[in-house]
Phi, psi and omega in degrees: 000126177289147178246131175226126177054036178081009181242132176275112180273147183299134187280328188271356180266160176296153189299322181296327179279326180293324181296336181292347179285349175277125182296122181107354176244116180253195183299315183293315180295321180297316179295321179297318179298314182299318180293317184292322180284334180084033179268146174296126183297338180273359180290138178276154184296329181290341182268002180289142175273168178297324180295318179294321177298319178295321178297317178299316179298320179294323178298316181294317182285324180293325179282352181056042176283136177274118182224166177050237189300319181295319180292318178298318179297317178298317181298311180293326178296321178297317179294319179295324178297316179298320180290325183291324182273003177056039175279170184302312181298322179295320178295318179296319177297316182299322182271003182056048176244163178300140188265331192256037170086012179285159178287154181233350181294321169234167180067203182060025182290330180297316183282319186275340182092184182294155182297143176244109181287133184234132168076025178254109177226151179276140176285141180280141177286135181259000000 
């Protein structure tokens, strides 16, 4: 498995799809990298040479794209800042509720997690 920026990209996938495993590189950036480096888009990641891997790395660093650890750090810092200033979005993040105005009386199961049944007990027979 080839390693780029500390991430092992899948070897058996095409290079444009393998690059997406790097946090901060999506479909458009992956296609742009492949075109700029001049690699055949149908080439598998395991067939890349060391020189091609270095070219890919240079494209990412020359463009000054924030990827992997730095991007994750920025993202968590932004969330912590919102929580620290006690703004509405920060409070919603802290409580694990939807942030962008969605309803919560029904739905929102992805954000809230599975239902927790409260207060249902059977009455004892006398």
